[in-house]
C-alpha positions, -999 to +999 in steps of 0.1 A: -184+274-699-163+242-697-127+246-707-103+219-720-068+211-709-056+225-742-072+258-734-062+261-698-026+247-696-011+275-716-028+300-694-017+283-662+019+280-676+018+317-682+008+323-646+034+298-633+062+317-652+050+349-636+038+365-669+004+372-655-012+375-620-040+353-608-063+383-606-056+395-641-059+360-656-092+353-639-105+387-649-094+384-686-106+348-689-138+353-668-127+325-645-139+319-609-110+316-585-119+281-576-118+271-613-085+287-616-070+268-587-085+235-600-065+240-632-034+251-614-035+219-592-042+197-623-014+213-642+011+210-614+002+173-608+010+164-644+044+182-645+073+158-646+104+163-625+088+186-599+119+183-577+156+185-587+184+170-567+208+195-552+243+184-544+257+198-512+286+215-530+261+234-551+242+249-521+256+273-496+242+286-463+234+320-478+197+313-476+169+299-497+136+313-510+106+290-518+078+305-539+045+289-532+018+302-555+016+339-546+035+335-513+072+333-505+089+315-477+124+326-469+150+307-448+182+323-435+199+288-438+192+258-459+164+238-442+165+199-442+153+185-475+126+165-458+111+197-443+110+213-477+094+183-493+067+183-466+062+221-471+058+217-508+036+186-508+017+196-477 
């Protein structure tokens, strides 16, 4: 069954907020994993302001955590901004 953006974006937004897991969403909506990731990529590509500017005074060296889908990358110190950008866009 073909699904529209109007049907899928609210579901993807719910996943992005952490309200539902990928597995539960796919099972409840009878989605193939590839279809799910297609809509996640499409949704993310249309979001405005994907990056926010951090001023040095707002960031300390207590560490940083980057959530990438279902994975988490932790740094003990703040990495260079260009490295984070490459990691996220990679």
